[in-house]
C-alpha positions in Angstrom: 42.5 109.2 180.8 42.7 110.8 184.1 44.1 113.9 182.4 41.2 114.2 180.2 39.1 114.3 183.3 41.1 117.1 184.6 41.6 118.9 181.3 38.5 118.2 179.0 38.9 121.1 176.9 42.7 120.7 175.8 43.2 119.1 172.5 46.8 118.3 173.4 45.6 115.9 176.2 43.6 114.0 173.5 46.4 114.0 171.2 48.6 112.5 173.6 46.4 109.6 174.6 45.7 108.9 171.0 49.3 108.7 169.9 49.9 106.5 172.9 47.0 104.1 171.9 48.0 104.4 168.2 51.8 103.1 169.0 50.0 100.1 170.5 47.7 99.6 167.5 44.5 100.2 169.4 43.2 102.1 166.5 39.5 101.6 167.4 40.4 103.2 170.9 42.2 106.3 169.0 39.0 107.0 167.0 36.9 106.7 170.1 39.1 109.2 171.8 39.1 111.7 169.0 35.5 111.3 168.4 34.8 112.2 172.3 37.2 115.1 172.0 35.2 116.5 169.1 32.0 116.1 171.0 33.2 117.9 174.0 35.0 120.6 171.9 33.1 120.8 168.5 34.9 124.2 167.7 38.3 123.1 168.1 39.5 122.7 164.4 42.5 120.7 165.2 40.6 117.9 166.6 39.2 117.4 163.5 42.5 117.3 161.9 43.6 114.5 164.3 40.6 112.5 163.5 40.9 113.2 159.9 44.5 112.3 159.7 43.6 108.9 161.1 41.1 108.2 158.9 43.3 109.0 155.9 46.1 106.5 157.1 43.3 103.9 157.0 42.5 105.0 153.4 39.1 106.4 154.4 39.5 109.5 152.4 35.7 110.1 151.9 35.4 109.8 155.8 38.3 112.2 156.2 36.7 114.6 153.6 33.4 114.5 155.3 34.7 115.2 158.6 36.6 118.3 157.4 33.5 119.6 155.9 32.0 119.0 159.3 34.6 120.9 161.1 34.5 123.7 158.7 30.8 124.2 159.4 31.3 124.1 163.2 34.7 125.7 164.0 35.5 129.5 164.2 39.0 128.8 162.5 38.7 126.4 159.8 41.9 127.5 158.0 43.8 124.2 159.0 40.8 121.9 157.7 40.7 123.7 154.3 44.4 123.0 154.0 44.4 119.2 155.1 41.3 118.9 152.7 43.3 120.5 149.7 46.3 118.5 150.4 44.2 115.2 150.4 42.6 116.1 147.1 46.0 117.1 145.5 47.1 113.3 146.4 44.2 111.9 145.0 45.0 114.0 141.8 41.9 116.5 142.2 43.8 119.4 141.9 41.1 121.5 140.2 38.9 120.9 143.2 41.9 121.4 145.8 42.3 124.9 144.1 38.7 125.7 144.3 38.7 125.3 148.1 
């Protein structure tokens, strides 16, 4: 957490803390870390990917899709968000929707 205070705009810092917490099965804390990261850096698309991936691991796919859509609206470079959204749709056998993205 000290590193976040020193470098609050660097996605890698949040990812590192999130990974550490995730390895210790502290999922709610990981979610809070990634949500904080998005609040502080709403234009960084990779942060939406981190949180969306976590939602997918919890089988909260609709929540992940809503987050990807939010990220697409707010970020300047949403390419990664389109990619993870399309991959999720493909895994759900929603290929036509994935192609339409």
